[in-house]
All heavy atoms as a GROMACS GRO file, in nm:
protein
  582
    1MET      N    1  -4.652  -2.794  -1.737
    1MET     CA    2  -4.769  -2.866  -1.691
    1MET      C    3  -4.778  -2.856  -1.538
    1MET      O    4  -4.686  -2.894  -1.467
    1MET     CB    5  -4.760  -3.013  -1.732
    1MET     CG    6  -4.771  -3.036  -1.881
    1MET     SD    7  -4.760  -3.211  -1.926
    1MET     CE    8  -4.884  -3.281  -1.826
    2GLN      N    9  -4.888  -2.804  -1.492
    2GLN     CA   10  -4.911  -2.797  -1.349
    2GLN      C   11  -4.982  -2.924  -1.303
    2GLN      O   12  -5.063  -2.980  -1.377
    2GLN     CB   13  -4.995  -2.676  -1.314
    2GLN     CG   14  -4.921  -2.546  -1.328
    2GLN     CD   15  -5.007  -2.432  -1.280
    2GLN    OE1   16  -5.128  -2.434  -1.295
    2GLN    NE2   17  -4.945  -2.331  -1.223
    3PRO      N   18  -4.952  -2.971  -1.182
    3PRO     CA   19  -5.023  -3.087  -1.132
    3PRO      C   20  -5.170  -3.054  -1.111
    3PRO      O   21  -5.204  -2.948  -1.058
    3PRO     CB   22  -4.953  -3.120  -1.001
    3PRO     CG   23  -4.880  -2.998  -0.962
    3PRO     CD   24  -4.852  -2.924  -1.089
    4GLY      N   25  -5.254  -3.146  -1.151
    4GLY     CA   26  -5.396  -3.125  -1.135
    4GLY      C   27  -5.444  -3.157  -0.995
    4GLY      O   28  -5.366  -3.190  -0.905
    5LEU      N   29  -5.574  -3.148  -0.974
    5LEU     CA   30  -5.632  -3.172  -0.844
    5LEU      C   31  -5.613  -3.317  -0.800
    5LEU      O   32  -5.598  -3.346  -0.682
    5LEU     CB   33  -5.781  -3.137  -0.847
    5LEU     CG   34  -5.854  -3.134  -0.713
    5LEU    CD1   35  -5.786  -3.035  -0.618
    5LEU    CD2   36  -5.999  -3.096  -0.734
    6LEU      N   37  -5.610  -3.411  -0.895
    6LEU     CA   38  -5.594  -3.552  -0.863
    6LEU      C   39  -5.456  -3.580  -0.802
    6LEU      O   40  -5.442  -3.670  -0.720
    6LEU     CB   41  -5.612  -3.637  -0.989
    6LEU     CG   42  -5.606  -3.787  -0.971
    6LEU    CD1   43  -5.719  -3.834  -0.880
    6LEU    CD2   44  -5.617  -3.857  -1.105
    7TYR      N   45  -5.356  -3.500  -0.836
    7TYR     CA   46  -5.221  -3.519  -0.782
    7TYR      C   47  -5.221  -3.512  -0.630
    7TYR      O   48  -5.152  -3.587  -0.563
    7TYR     CB   49  -5.128  -3.413  -0.840
    7TYR     CG   50  -4.989  -3.416  -0.783
    7TYR    CD1   51  -4.896  -3.508  -0.828
    7TYR    CD2   52  -4.951  -3.328  -0.682
    7TYR    CE1   53  -4.768  -3.512  -0.776
    7TYR    CE2   54  -4.823  -3.331  -0.630
    7TYR     CZ   55  -4.732  -3.423  -0.677
    7TYR     OH   56  -4.606  -3.427  -0.626
    8PHE      N   57  -5.300  -3.423  -0.573
    8PHE     CA   58  -5.301  -3.404  -0.429
    8PHE      C   59  -5.392  -3.503  -0.358
    8PHE      O   60  -5.387  -3.514  -0.236
    8PHE     CB   61  -5.342  -3.261  -0.395
    8PHE     CG   62  -5.244  -3.160  -0.449
    8PHE    CD1   63  -5.273  -3.086  -0.561
    8PHE    CD2   64  -5.121  -3.142  -0.387
    8PHE    CE1   65  -5.182  -2.993  -0.610
    8PHE    CE2   66  -5.029  -3.051  -0.435
    8PHE     CZ   67  -5.060  -2.976  -0.548
    9LEU      N   68  -5.473  -3.577  -0.430
    9LEU     CA   69  -5.563  -3.674  -0.368
    9LEU      C   70  -5.505  -3.815  -0.365
    9LEU      O   71  -5.559  -3.901  -0.298
    9LEU     CB   72  -5.696  -3.676  -0.443
    9LEU     CG   73  -5.776  -3.546  -0.440
    9LEU    CD1   74  -5.902  -3.560  -0.526
    9LEU    CD2   75  -5.813  -3.510  -0.298
   10VAL      N   76  -5.397  -3.838  -0.435
   10VAL     CA   77  -5.337  -3.972  -0.439
   10VAL      C   78  -5.247  -3.989  -0.317
   10VAL      O   79  -5.156  -3.911  -0.294
   10VAL     CB   80  -5.254  -3.990  -0.569
   10VAL    CG1   81  -5.187  -4.126  -0.570
   10VAL    CG2   82  -5.344  -3.974  -0.689
   11PRO      N   83  -5.276  -4.092  -0.234
   11PRO     CA   84  -5.191  -4.112  -0.115
   11PRO      C   85  -5.052  -4.161  -0.154
   11PRO      O   86  -5.034  -4.227  -0.256
   11PRO     CB   87  -5.267  -4.219  -0.035
   11PRO     CG   88  -5.349  -4.290  -0.136
   11PRO     CD   89  -5.382  -4.191  -0.243
   12ARG      N   90  -4.956  -4.129  -0.072
   12ARG     CA   91  -4.818  -4.171  -0.095
   12ARG      C   92  -4.788  -4.288  -0.005
   12ARG      O   93  -4.827  -4.290   0.110
   12ARG     CB   94  -4.722  -4.057  -0.066
   12ARG     CG   95  -4.756  -3.937  -0.151
   12ARG     CD   96  -4.644  -3.853  -0.192
   12ARG     NE   97  -4.516  -3.909  -0.213
   12ARG     CZ   98  -4.458  -3.917  -0.330
   12ARG    NH1   99  -4.524  -3.879  -0.438
   12ARG    NH2  100  -4.335  -3.960  -0.342
   13LYS      N  101  -4.715  -4.384  -0.060
   13LYS     CA  102  -4.671  -4.498   0.020
   13LYS      C  103  -4.530  -4.469   0.070
   13LYS      O  104  -4.446  -4.417  -0.003
   13LYS     CB  105  -4.670  -4.624  -0.064
   13LYS     CG  106  -4.809  -4.672  -0.102
   13LYS     CD  107  -4.802  -4.792  -0.193
   13LYS     CE  108  -4.749  -4.911  -0.119
   13LYS     NZ  109  -4.747  -5.034  -0.201
   14CYS      N  110  -4.506  -4.500   0.194
   14CYS     CA  111  -4.374  -4.477   0.249
   14CYS      C  112  -4.345  -4.582   0.356
   14CYS      O  113  -4.435  -4.645   0.408
   14CYS     CB  114  -4.360  -4.336   0.306
   14CYS     SG  115  -4.473  -4.303   0.440
   15GLY      N  116  -4.220  -4.599   0.386
   15GLY     CA  117  -4.177  -4.691   0.490
   15GLY      C  118  -4.111  -4.613   0.601
   15GLY      O  119  -4.069  -4.498   0.583
   16ILE      N  120  -4.104  -4.674   0.718
   16ILE     CA  121  -4.041  -4.609   0.831
   16ILE      C  122  -3.949  -4.708   0.902
   16ILE      O  123  -3.981  -4.825   0.916
   16ILE     CB  124  -4.146  -4.551   0.929
   16ILE    CG1  125  -4.077  -4.469   1.038
   16ILE    CG2  126  -4.232  -4.659   0.989
   16ILE    CD1  127  -4.171  -4.385   1.120
   17VAL      N  128  -3.831  -4.659   0.938
   17VAL     CA  129  -3.734  -4.737   1.014
   17VAL      C  130  -3.695  -4.651   1.134
   17VAL      O  131  -3.657  -4.536   1.118
   17VAL     CB  132  -3.608  -4.769   0.929
   17VAL    CG1  133  -3.504  -4.838   1.012
   17VAL    CG2  134  -3.645  -4.853   0.810
   18GLY      N  135  -3.709  -4.708   1.253
   18GLY     CA  136  -3.676  -4.634   1.374
   18GLY      C  137  -3.554  -4.694   1.443
   18GLY      O  138  -3.538  -4.816   1.446
   19VAL      N  139  -3.468  -4.608   1.496
   19VAL     CA  140  -3.350  -4.651   1.572
   19VAL      C  141  -3.360  -4.585   1.708
   19VAL      O  142  -3.372  -4.463   1.719
   19VAL     CB  143  -3.219  -4.609   1.501
   19VAL    CG1  144  -3.100  -4.652   1.583
   19VAL    CG2  145  -3.212  -4.667   1.362
   20ASN      N  146  -3.357  -4.666   1.812
   20ASN     CA  147  -3.365  -4.616   1.949
   20ASN      C  148  -3.239  -4.656   2.023
   20ASN      O  149  -3.207  -4.773   2.033
   20ASN     CB  150  -3.489  -4.674   2.017
   20ASN     CG  151  -3.513  -4.613   2.153
   20ASN    OD1  152  -3.438  -4.527   2.196
   20ASN    ND2  153  -3.618  -4.658   2.218
   21CYS      N  154  -3.167  -4.559   2.073
   21CYS     CA  155  -3.045  -4.582   2.150
   21CYS      C  156  -3.077  -4.553   2.297
   21CYS      O  157  -3.130  -4.446   2.328
   21CYS     CB  158  -2.933  -4.492   2.099
   21CYS     SG  159  -2.778  -4.514   2.188
   22GLU      N  160  -3.046  -4.647   2.386
   22GLU     CA  161  -3.080  -4.628   2.527
   22GLU      C  162  -3.003  -4.513   2.590
   22GLU      O  163  -3.048  -4.454   2.688
   22GLU     CB  164  -3.054  -4.757   2.604
   22GLU     CG  165  -3.148  -4.868   2.567
   22GLU     CD  166  -3.122  -4.996   2.644
   22GLU    OE1  167  -3.028  -4.999   2.725
   22GLU    OE2  168  -3.195  -5.093   2.622
   23ALA      N  169  -2.887  -4.478   2.538
   23ALA     CA  170  -2.809  -4.368   2.594
   23ALA      C  171  -2.865  -4.231   2.556
   23ALA      O  172  -2.838  -4.132   2.624
   23ALA     CB  173  -2.664  -4.379   2.549
   24LEU      N  174  -2.941  -4.224   2.448
   24LEU     CA  175  -3.001  -4.099   2.406
   24LEU      C  176  -3.147  -4.095   2.451
   24LEU      O  177  -3.216  -4.195   2.446
   24LEU     CB  178  -2.997  -4.085   2.253
   24LEU     CG  179  -2.859  -4.084   2.189
   24LEU    CD1  180  -2.873  -4.082   2.037
   24LEU    CD2  181  -2.778  -3.965   2.236
   25PRO      N  182  -3.198  -3.982   2.491
   25PRO     CA  183  -3.339  -3.976   2.533
   25PRO      C  184  -3.436  -3.956   2.416
   25PRO      O  185  -3.539  -3.895   2.432
   25PRO     CB  186  -3.340  -3.855   2.626
   25PRO     CG  187  -3.234  -3.767   2.572
   25PRO     CD  188  -3.126  -3.859   2.519
   26GLN      N  189  -3.402  -4.006   2.299
   26GLN     CA  190  -3.490  -3.986   2.183
   26GLN      C  191  -3.477  -4.104   2.088
   26GLN      O  192  -3.384  -4.183   2.096
   26GLN     CB  193  -3.454  -3.857   2.111
   26GLN     CG  194  -3.315  -3.857   2.050
   26GLN     CD  195  -3.282  -3.724   1.985
   26GLN    OE1  196  -3.362  -3.633   1.987
   26GLN    NE2  197  -3.163  -3.714   1.930
   27GLN      N  198  -3.572  -4.113   1.997
   27GLN     CA  199  -3.569  -4.213   1.891
   27GLN      C  200  -3.554  -4.141   1.759
   27GLN      O  201  -3.616  -4.038   1.736
   27GLN     CB  202  -3.698  -4.296   1.890
   27GLN     CG  203  -3.702  -4.397   1.779
   27GLN     CD  204  -3.820  -4.492   1.790
   27GLN    OE1  205  -3.871  -4.513   1.898
   27GLN    NE2  206  -3.863  -4.547   1.678
   28VAL      N  207  -3.471  -4.196   1.671
   28VAL     CA  208  -3.450  -4.138   1.538
   28VAL      C  209  -3.525  -4.223   1.438
   28VAL      O  210  -3.507  -4.345   1.431
   28VAL     CB  211  -3.299  -4.134   1.503
   28VAL    CG1  212  -3.279  -4.081   1.364
   28VAL    CG2  213  -3.224  -4.050   1.604
   29ASN      N  214  -3.616  -4.161   1.361
   29ASN     CA  215  -3.696  -4.231   1.261
   29ASN      C  216  -3.651  -4.189   1.122
   29ASN      O  217  -3.627  -4.071   1.096
   29ASN     CB  218  -3.845  -4.200   1.278
   29ASN     CG  219  -3.899  -4.256   1.407
   29ASN    OD1  220  -3.862  -4.364   1.450
   29ASN    ND2  221  -3.989  -4.183   1.469
   30PHE      N  222  -3.645  -4.286   1.033
   30PHE     CA  223  -3.616  -4.261   0.892
   30PHE      C  224  -3.744  -4.286   0.814
   30PHE      O  225  -3.798  -4.396   0.815
   30PHE     CB  226  -3.506  -4.355   0.842
   30PHE     CG  227  -3.373  -4.335   0.909
   30PHE    CD1  228  -3.337  -4.412   1.018
   30PHE    CD2  229  -3.286  -4.238   0.864
   30PHE    CE1  230  -3.215  -4.394   1.081
   30PHE    CE2  231  -3.164  -4.219   0.926
   30PHE     CZ  232  -3.129  -4.297   1.034
   31LEU      N  233  -3.794  -4.184   0.747
   31LEU     CA  234  -3.914  -4.195   0.664
   31LEU      C  235  -3.869  -4.208   0.520
   31LEU      O  236  -3.806  -4.118   0.465
   31LEU     CB  237  -4.002  -4.071   0.683
   31LEU     CG  238  -4.138  -4.075   0.618
   31LEU    CD1  239  -4.223  -4.186   0.677
   31LEU    CD2  240  -4.208  -3.941   0.636
   32ILE      N  241  -3.901  -4.322   0.458
   32ILE     CA  242  -3.850  -4.354   0.325
   32ILE      C  243  -3.964  -4.350   0.224
   32ILE      O  244  -4.063  -4.423   0.238
   32ILE     CB  245  -3.783  -4.493   0.323
   32ILE    CG1  246  -3.676  -4.502   0.431
   32ILE    CG2  247  -3.724  -4.524   0.188
   32ILE    CD1  248  -3.712  -4.595   0.540
   33ASP      N  249  -3.952  -4.264   0.125
   33ASP     CA  250  -4.052  -4.257   0.019
   33ASP      C  251  -4.042  -4.380  -0.070
   33ASP      O  252  -3.934  -4.437  -0.087
   33ASP     CB  253  -4.029  -4.130  -0.064
   33ASP     CG  254  -4.139  -4.107  -0.165
   33ASP    OD1  255  -4.252  -4.080  -0.124
   33ASP    OD2  256  -4.110  -4.118  -0.286
   34GLU      N  257  -4.154  -4.422  -0.129
   34GLU     CA  258  -4.153  -4.543  -0.210
   34GLU      C  259  -4.062  -4.530  -0.332
   34GLU      O  260  -4.008  -4.629  -0.380
   34GLU     CB  261  -4.295  -4.579  -0.256
   34GLU     CG  262  -4.356  -4.482  -0.355
   34GLU     CD  263  -4.493  -4.525  -0.402
   34GLU    OE1  264  -4.521  -4.645  -0.400
   34GLU    OE2  265  -4.570  -4.437  -0.442
   35GLY      N  266  -4.039  -4.411  -0.381
   35GLY     CA  267  -3.951  -4.391  -0.495
   35GLY      C  268  -3.804  -4.400  -0.459
   35GLY      O  269  -3.719  -4.421  -0.544
   36MET      N  270  -3.771  -4.384  -0.332
   36MET     CA  271  -3.632  -4.387  -0.287
   36MET      C  272  -3.589  -4.523  -0.234
   36MET      O  273  -3.472  -4.545  -0.210
   36MET     CB  274  -3.610  -4.284  -0.176
   36MET     CG  275  -3.637  -4.143  -0.217
   36MET     SD  276  -3.520  -4.096  -0.345
   36MET     CE  277  -3.626  -4.013  -0.459
   37CYS      N  278  -3.683  -4.611  -0.212
   37CYS     CA  279  -3.651  -4.742  -0.155
   37CYS      C  280  -3.595  -4.831  -0.266
   37CYS      O  281  -3.657  -4.851  -0.369
   37CYS     CB  282  -3.774  -4.806  -0.095
   37CYS     SG  283  -3.740  -4.959  -0.011
   38SER      N  284  -3.474  -4.883  -0.244
   38SER     CA  285  -3.410  -4.964  -0.347
   38SER      C  286  -3.444  -5.112  -0.334
   38SER      O  287  -3.410  -5.191  -0.419
   38SER     CB  288  -3.257  -4.946  -0.339
   38SER     OG  289  -3.211  -4.989  -0.213
   39GLY      N  290  -3.508  -5.151  -0.227
   39GLY     CA  291  -3.544  -5.291  -0.209
   39GLY      C  292  -3.568  -5.323  -0.062
   39GLY      O  293  -3.561  -5.238   0.024
   40LYS      N  294  -3.595  -5.450  -0.036
   40LYS     CA  295  -3.623  -5.492   0.099
   40LYS      C  296  -3.505  -5.563   0.162
   40LYS      O  297  -3.519  -5.632   0.260
   40LYS     CB  298  -3.744  -5.586   0.100
   40LYS     CG  299  -3.873  -5.521   0.057
   40LYS     CD  300  -3.986  -5.618   0.066
   40LYS     CE  301  -4.116  -5.554   0.024
   40LYS     NZ  302  -4.226  -5.648   0.030
   41GLY      N  303  -3.389  -5.545   0.108
   41GLY     CA  304  -3.273  -5.615   0.158
   41GLY      C  305  -3.211  -5.551   0.279
   41GLY      O  306  -3.252  -5.444   0.325
   42SER      N  307  -3.110  -5.617   0.330
   42SER     CA  308  -3.044  -5.568   0.451
   42SER      C  309  -2.951  -5.451   0.421
   42SER      O  310  -2.912  -5.379   0.513
   42SER     CB  311  -2.967  -5.681   0.517
   42SER     OG  312  -2.868  -5.730   0.427
   43ASN      N  313  -2.914  -5.429   0.296
   43ASN     CA  314  -2.823  -5.318   0.263
   43ASN      C  315  -2.883  -5.183   0.300
   43ASN      O  316  -2.812  -5.093   0.344
   43ASN     CB  317  -2.787  -5.320   0.115
   43ASN     CG  318  -2.695  -5.433   0.081
   43ASN    OD1  319  -2.625  -5.484   0.167
   43ASN    ND2  320  -2.696  -5.474  -0.045
   44ALA      N  321  -3.013  -5.167   0.280
   44ALA     CA  322  -3.077  -5.040   0.315
   44ALA      C  323  -3.073  -5.017   0.465
   44ALA      O  324  -3.043  -4.907   0.512
   44ALA     CB  325  -3.221  -5.039   0.264
   45ILE      N  326  -3.101  -5.120   0.543
   45ILE     CA  327  -3.102  -5.107   0.688
   45ILE      C  328  -2.961  -5.077   0.739
   45ILE      O  329  -2.941  -4.993   0.828
   45ILE     CB  330  -3.158  -5.234   0.754
   45ILE    CG1  331  -3.300  -5.260   0.706
   45ILE    CG2  332  -3.151  -5.225   0.904
   45ILE    CD1  333  -3.397  -5.149   0.738
   46VAL      N  334  -2.861  -5.143   0.683
   46VAL     CA  335  -2.723  -5.116   0.724
   46VAL      C  336  -2.685  -4.972   0.690
   46VAL      O  337  -2.614  -4.907   0.767
   46VAL     CB  338  -2.628  -5.219   0.659
   46VAL    CG1  339  -2.484  -5.181   0.680
   46VAL    CG2  340  -2.654  -5.357   0.712
   47SER      N  341  -2.733  -4.919   0.579
   47SER     CA  342  -2.705  -4.780   0.544
   47SER      C  343  -2.768  -4.684   0.644
   47SER      O  344  -2.706  -4.585   0.683
   47SER     CB  345  -2.758  -4.749   0.404
   47SER     OG  346  -2.691  -4.825   0.309
   48TYR      N  347  -2.892  -4.712   0.689
   48TYR     CA  348  -2.956  -4.627   0.788
   48TYR      C  349  -2.882  -4.634   0.921
   48TYR      O  350  -2.865  -4.531   0.988
   48TYR     CB  351  -3.102  -4.666   0.807
   48TYR     CG  352  -3.184  -4.659   0.682
   48TYR    CD1  353  -3.277  -4.757   0.651
   48TYR    CD2  354  -3.168  -4.555   0.591
   48TYR    CE1  355  -3.352  -4.751   0.535
   48TYR    CE2  356  -3.242  -4.549   0.475
   48TYR     CZ  357  -3.334  -4.647   0.448
   48TYR     OH  358  -3.407  -4.641   0.333
   49LEU      N  359  -2.839  -4.753   0.961
   49LEU     CA  360  -2.763  -4.766   1.086
   49LEU      C  361  -2.629  -4.695   1.078
   49LEU      O  362  -2.584  -4.632   1.174
   49LEU     CB  363  -2.743  -4.913   1.120
   49LEU     CG  364  -2.867  -4.988   1.168
   49LEU    CD1  365  -2.836  -5.136   1.186
   49LEU    CD2  366  -2.919  -4.928   1.297
   50ASP      N  367  -2.563  -4.703   0.962
   50ASP     CA  368  -2.436  -4.633   0.943
   50ASP      C  369  -2.456  -4.482   0.957
   50ASP      O  370  -2.378  -4.414   1.024
   50ASP     CB  371  -2.378  -4.669   0.807
   50ASP     CG  372  -2.244  -4.602   0.782
   50ASP    OD1  373  -2.153  -4.620   0.865
   50ASP    OD2  374  -2.231  -4.532   0.680
   51PHE      N  375  -2.561  -4.430   0.896
   51PHE     CA  376  -2.593  -4.287   0.907
   51PHE      C  377  -2.620  -4.250   1.052
   51PHE      O  378  -2.574  -4.146   1.101
   51PHE     CB  379  -2.714  -4.253   0.820
   51PHE     CG  380  -2.755  -4.109   0.829
   51PHE    CD1  381  -2.693  -4.013   0.751
   51PHE    CD2  382  -2.855  -4.069   0.916
   51PHE    CE1  383  -2.729  -3.880   0.759
   51PHE    CE2  384  -2.892  -3.937   0.926
   51PHE     CZ  385  -2.830  -3.842   0.846
   52PHE      N  386  -2.695  -4.335   1.123
   52PHE     CA  387  -2.728  -4.307   1.263
   52PHE      C  388  -2.601  -4.300   1.348
   52PHE      O  389  -2.584  -4.208   1.428
   52PHE     CB  390  -2.822  -4.415   1.317
   52PHE     CG  391  -2.848  -4.402   1.464
   52PHE    CD1  392  -2.940  -4.311   1.511
   52PHE    CD2  393  -2.780  -4.481   1.555
   52PHE    CE1  394  -2.964  -4.297   1.646
   52PHE    CE2  395  -2.803  -4.469   1.690
   52PHE     CZ  396  -2.896  -4.376   1.736
   53PHE      N  397  -2.511  -4.397   1.333
   53PHE     CA  398  -2.392  -4.399   1.416
   53PHE      C  399  -2.295  -4.285   1.382
   53PHE      O  400  -2.226  -4.234   1.470
   53PHE     CB  401  -2.320  -4.534   1.406
   53PHE     CG  402  -2.394  -4.644   1.479
   53PHE    CD1  403  -2.429  -4.760   1.414
   53PHE    CD2  404  -2.427  -4.630   1.612
   53PHE    CE1  405  -2.496  -4.860   1.480
   53PHE    CE2  406  -2.495  -4.730   1.680
   53PHE     CZ  407  -2.529  -4.846   1.614
   54LYS      N  408  -2.292  -4.243   1.255
   54LYS     CA  409  -2.205  -4.132   1.218
   54LYS      C  410  -2.256  -3.999   1.270
   54LYS      O  411  -2.179  -3.912   1.309
   54LYS     CB  412  -2.190  -4.124   1.066
   54LYS     CG  413  -2.098  -4.229   1.010
   54LYS     CD  414  -2.083  -4.212   0.860
   54LYS     CE  415  -1.990  -4.318   0.804
   54LYS     NZ  416  -1.980  -4.309   0.657
   55ASN      N  417  -2.389  -3.980   1.272
   55ASN     CA  418  -2.447  -3.851   1.308
   55ASN      C  419  -2.497  -3.843   1.452
   55ASN      O  420  -2.502  -3.734   1.509
   55ASN     CB  421  -2.560  -3.815   1.212
   55ASN     CG  422  -2.508  -3.795   1.072
   55ASN    OD1  423  -2.423  -3.712   1.049
   55ASN    ND2  424  -2.558  -3.873   0.979
   56TYR      N  425  -2.540  -3.955   1.510
   56TYR     CA  426  -2.596  -3.953   1.644
   56TYR      C  427  -2.517  -4.040   1.741
   56TYR      O  428  -2.552  -4.049   1.859
   56TYR     CB  429  -2.742  -4.002   1.642
   56TYR     CG  430  -2.833  -3.916   1.562
   56TYR    CD1  431  -2.866  -3.949   1.430
   56TYR    CD2  432  -2.887  -3.800   1.614
   56TYR    CE1  433  -2.950  -3.869   1.356
   56TYR    CE2  434  -2.971  -3.720   1.541
   56TYR     CZ  435  -3.002  -3.755   1.412
   56TYR     OH  436  -3.086  -3.676   1.338
   57GLY      N  437  -2.413  -4.106   1.695
   57GLY     CA  438  -2.338  -4.197   1.779
   57GLY      C  439  -2.257  -4.126   1.886
   57GLY      O  440  -2.228  -4.007   1.878
   58LEU      N  441  -2.222  -4.203   1.988
   58LEU     CA  442  -2.145  -4.149   2.101
   58LEU      C  443  -2.005  -4.209   2.104
   58LEU      O  444  -1.943  -4.215   2.210
   58LEU     CB  445  -2.219  -4.180   2.231
   58LEU     CG  446  -2.361  -4.124   2.241
   58LEU    CD1  447  -2.430  -4.174   2.366
   58LEU    CD2  448  -2.359  -3.972   2.238
   59GLY      N  449  -1.956  -4.255   1.991
   59GLY     CA  450  -1.823  -4.314   1.983
   59GLY      C  451  -1.820  -4.461   2.020
   59GLY      O  452  -1.718  -4.510   2.068
   60GLU      N  453  -1.928  -4.531   1.998
   60GLU     CA  454  -1.936  -4.672   2.032
   60GLU      C  455  -1.839  -4.753   1.949
   60GLU      O  456  -1.816  -4.724   1.831
   60GLU     CB  457  -2.077  -4.728   2.010
   60GLU     CG  458  -2.185  -4.660   2.089
   60GLU     CD  459  -2.249  -4.544   2.016
   60GLU    OE1  460  -2.191  -4.498   1.916
   60GLU    OE2  461  -2.354  -4.499   2.060
   61GLU      N  462  -1.784  -4.856   2.008
   61GLU     CA  463  -1.700  -4.950   1.935
   61GLU      C  464  -1.761  -5.090   1.934
   61GLU      O  465  -1.728  -5.170   1.848
   61GLU     CB  466  -1.560  -4.954   1.996
   61GLU     CG  467  -1.486  -4.823   1.977
   61GLU     CD  468  -1.343  -4.829   2.026
   61GLU    OE1  469  -1.296  -4.940   2.057
   61GLU    OE2  470  -1.280  -4.724   2.032
   62VAL      N  471  -1.847  -5.120   2.030
   62VAL     CA  472  -1.918  -5.248   2.037
   62VAL      C  473  -2.067  -5.217   2.046
   62VAL      O  474  -2.109  -5.134   2.127
   62VAL     CB  475  -1.874  -5.331   2.159
   62VAL    CG1  476  -1.954  -5.458   2.168
   62VAL    CG2  477  -1.725  -5.362   2.151
   63VAL      N  478  -2.147  -5.283   1.962
   63VAL     CA  479  -2.290  -5.256   1.958
   63VAL      C  480  -2.365  -5.388   1.962
   63VAL      O  481  -2.328  -5.483   1.894
   63VAL     CB  482  -2.328  -5.179   1.829
   63VAL    CG1  483  -2.476  -5.155   1.821
   63VAL    CG2  484  -2.253  -5.049   1.821
   64HIS      N  485  -2.471  -5.394   2.043
   64HIS     CA  486  -2.562  -5.508   2.046
   64HIS      C  487  -2.694  -5.462   1.986
   64HIS      O  488  -2.756  -5.368   2.037
   64HIS     CB  489  -2.583  -5.557   2.189
   64HIS     CG  490  -2.458  -5.604   2.254
   64HIS    ND1  491  -2.408  -5.730   2.234
   64HIS    CD2  492  -2.371  -5.541   2.336
   64HIS    CE1  493  -2.296  -5.744   2.302
   64HIS    NE2  494  -2.271  -5.629   2.365
   65LEU      N  495  -2.736  -5.525   1.878
   65LEU     CA  496  -2.856  -5.482   1.806
   65LEU      C  497  -2.970  -5.581   1.830
   65LEU      O  498  -2.948  -5.701   1.839
   65LEU     CB  499  -2.828  -5.473   1.656
   65LEU     CG  500  -2.721  -5.374   1.614
   65LEU    CD1  501  -2.694  -5.387   1.466
   65LEU    CD2  502  -2.760  -5.233   1.649
   66GLN      N  503  -3.092  -5.527   1.836
   66GLN     CA  504  -3.212  -5.609   1.845
   66GLN      C  505  -3.307  -5.560   1.737
   66GLN      O  506  -3.338  -5.440   1.731
   66GLN     CB  507  -3.278  -5.596   1.981
   66GLN     CG  508  -3.406  -5.675   1.992
   66GLN     CD  509  -3.475  -5.653   2.125
   66GLN    OE1  510  -3.423  -5.588   2.214
   66GLN    NE2  511  -3.593  -5.708   2.138
   67CYS      N  512  -3.354  -5.650   1.653
   67CYS     CA  513  -3.442  -5.613   1.542
   67CYS      C  514  -3.569  -5.696   1.548
   67CYS      O  515  -3.566  -5.813   1.588
   67CYS     CB  516  -3.374  -5.636   1.408
   67CYS     SG  517  -3.219  -5.549   1.390
   68ASP      N  518  -3.680  -5.636   1.506
   68ASP     CA  519  -3.806  -5.710   1.498
   68ASP      C  520  -3.890  -5.652   1.384
   68ASP      O  521  -3.849  -5.560   1.316
   68ASP     CB  522  -3.882  -5.706   1.630
   68ASP     CG  523  -3.916  -5.566   1.674
   68ASP    OD1  524  -3.881  -5.470   1.604
   68ASP    OD2  525  -3.978  -5.552   1.780
   69ASN      N  526  -4.007  -5.710   1.363
   69ASN     CA  527  -4.099  -5.668   1.256
   69ASN      C  528  -4.032  -5.674   1.118
   69ASN      O  529  -4.035  -5.580   1.041
   69ASN     CB  530  -4.154  -5.528   1.281
   69ASN     CG  531  -4.248  -5.524   1.398
   69ASN    OD1  532  -4.302  -5.628   1.438
   69ASN    ND2  533  -4.268  -5.409   1.454
   70CYS      N  534  -3.971  -5.785   1.087
   70CYS     CA  535  -3.904  -5.802   0.958
   70CYS      C  536  -4.008  -5.835   0.851
   70CYS      O  537  -4.028  -5.950   0.812
   70CYS     CB  538  -3.798  -5.912   0.967
   70CYS     SG  539  -3.664  -5.870   1.078
   71ALA      N  540  -4.079  -5.733   0.805
   71ALA     CA  541  -4.184  -5.753   0.705
   71ALA      C  542  -4.128  -5.793   0.569
   71ALA      O  543  -4.200  -5.844   0.486
   71ALA     CB  544  -4.267  -5.625   0.691
   72GLY      N  545  -3.999  -5.772   0.545
   72GLY     CA  546  -3.940  -5.807   0.417
   72GLY      C  547  -3.921  -5.956   0.398
   72GLY      O  548  -3.884  -6.001   0.291
   73GLN      N  549  -3.949  -6.037   0.500
   73GLN     CA  550  -3.930  -6.181   0.490
   73GLN      C  551  -4.062  -6.255   0.481
   73GLN      O  552  -4.078  -6.362   0.536
   73GLN     CB  553  -3.849  -6.230   0.610
   73GLN     CG  554  -3.710  -6.172   0.616
   73GLN     CD  555  -3.630  -6.227   0.732
   73GLN    OE1  556  -3.672  -6.319   0.799
   73GLN    NE2  557  -3.514  -6.169   0.754
   74ASN      N  558  -4.157  -6.197   0.413
   74ASN     CA  559  -4.286  -6.262   0.395
   74ASN      C  560  -4.270  -6.383   0.305
   74ASN      O  561  -4.221  -6.373   0.193
   74ASN     CB  562  -4.385  -6.163   0.334
   74ASN     CG  563  -4.527  -6.214   0.336
   74ASN    OD1  564  -4.550  -6.328   0.374
   74ASN    ND2  565  -4.618  -6.132   0.293
   75LYS      N  566  -4.312  -6.501   0.349
   75LYS     CA  567  -4.290  -6.627   0.276
   75LYS      C  568  -4.408  -6.666   0.188
   75LYS      O  569  -4.417  -6.778   0.145
   75LYS     CB  570  -4.262  -6.741   0.376
   75LYS     CG  571  -4.146  -6.715   0.468
   75LYS     CD  572  -4.015  -6.725   0.399
   75LYS     CE  573  -3.904  -6.709   0.501
   75LYS     NZ  574  -3.778  -6.682   0.454
   76ASN      N  575  -4.501  -6.574   0.162
   76ASN     CA  576  -4.619  -6.610   0.080
   76ASN      C  577  -4.579  -6.640  -0.062
   76ASN      O  578  -4.527  -6.570  -0.135
   76ASN     CB  579  -4.722  -6.497   0.084
   76ASN     CG  580  -4.789  -6.492   0.219
   76ASN    OD1  581  -4.784  -6.589   0.295
   76ASN    ND2  582  -4.851  -6.379   0.249
   0.00000   0.00000   0.00000
């Protein structure tokens, strides 16, 4: 079965998480497809930070984090 024309017209929902380190001159963004997101909990964010420090880290032992835009805590 080949995907029909409607397959390409349906928008995809995705989330984005950005990590900016002041020592690096760049920001690393994680683009998460809706099918890969396991939830809105802190475990996903900790996994992204772990990946960032393993692959882009400079050997830090002490880290000060600042987070904002916590859309997962909507109280409606």
